[in-house]
N, C-alpha and C positions, 0 to 999 in steps of 0.2 A: 406813665405808671406802670410797673410790672405787677402783675397778679400771679400769685403763687397758690397751687394747690396743696393745702395742708393735710390732706387725707393721706394715711399711710397704706390704705388698700383700696381697690376698686369697690364702688357701691352697686348693689343691686336694688332695683325698685321693688318694694314689697308693700302691699296694702293689707294690713291685719289688725283686727280689733285686739286690744291687750288689756291686762289688769296690772296696775302697777302698785307696789307696796313700797312705802318709804321706810327704810330701816335704820331706826336710830341706833348708835353704838356699833356700827360697823357691819359688814356683811354677815357676820354669825351672830347678829342681834336677834331680839325676839321679833317673830313675825306673826305671832297668834293673835295679838290684841289690837290690830290694825285694820281699818277698812280699806279695800282695794280701791284705787283710783282709776276710772276708765280712761283709755287713751288708744292711740293707733300708732303702728310703726309705718313709716313712709319709705325708709330705705335702710339698708344694713350692709355691712362688710364683715369680714371674718372677726373683727375686733372693736366694732362700733355700730351704734344704731342712731337714726334720727327718728324721734317720736314727737307727736303732737298731743297735747292734753289741755285741760282747762285750769290745771294747777301750775304755779310756778315752783320750781325746785332750785335750791341754792346750789351753785357749783361745789363739788366736793361731797355732796349728799350721797348715800348709798341706796340703791334701789333694787327690788326684785321685780322682774318682769314676767309674766306668765302669758303665753300665747297658745291657744288651743290649736292642735293640728287638725287639718281637715280630715273628716272621717274616710275619705277615699284613700287617704295616705296611710291611715293607721285604723284598723277595725276597733281596737280597744280605745277607752277614754284616755288618749295620749295628749300631752302638752309639753311645750318647750319652757324651761326656766331659764332666764338670763339674769344674773346678778351683776350689776354694774355700778358706775360712779358717774354722776353728772358732771360733765365737762363745761357746759355753757347752757344757758337758757334765755331765750329771747321772747319778749312780749310782742304779739302781733296787733295791729289795728284791723283786725277781721272779726265779724261778729260770729262766724262759724268756728274759728280756731283761736284760742287766746294765747298759747305758748308753744314755741318749737324748742326742743331739748335735745342737746348732743349728749350721747351716753357711751362711755367707754366700758366695753364688756370685760369682766373680771373672770366669770366662770359661767359655763353653759351646761345645762342638764336636760336630758329627756326623760320625762316621767310618765308612767301609764298605769292605770288601774287594770291589772290582768288577774283574771280568775285563776286561782291556784289549782282548780280542778283540771285545768289544761295540760298540767304537768304530771298527772298520774298515768 
């Protein structure tokens, strides 16, 4: 049996706590009235993520993923936002992790709360 690697880009191991928002109605949908779902990123590439969470997501669902940047990298309250689409979701038989999720990244943004007084 031949095993093929379906990944389009090399993966980097990353361990980071994240907040996930399920966005009904597409990436431009309403993000204000939904509670964030905790999860963690386990690895990433330039156009995809593997995350673990306690919630199942349907393939094709749109997500917004927020990851806080380490303070040593950015003194401001900076965080990374990734909008993506669920490609697959697999249930685990592990009491610590319930679901593994493959996400295709559609858009990346770095946001920061910066004091405007710094620009005067």
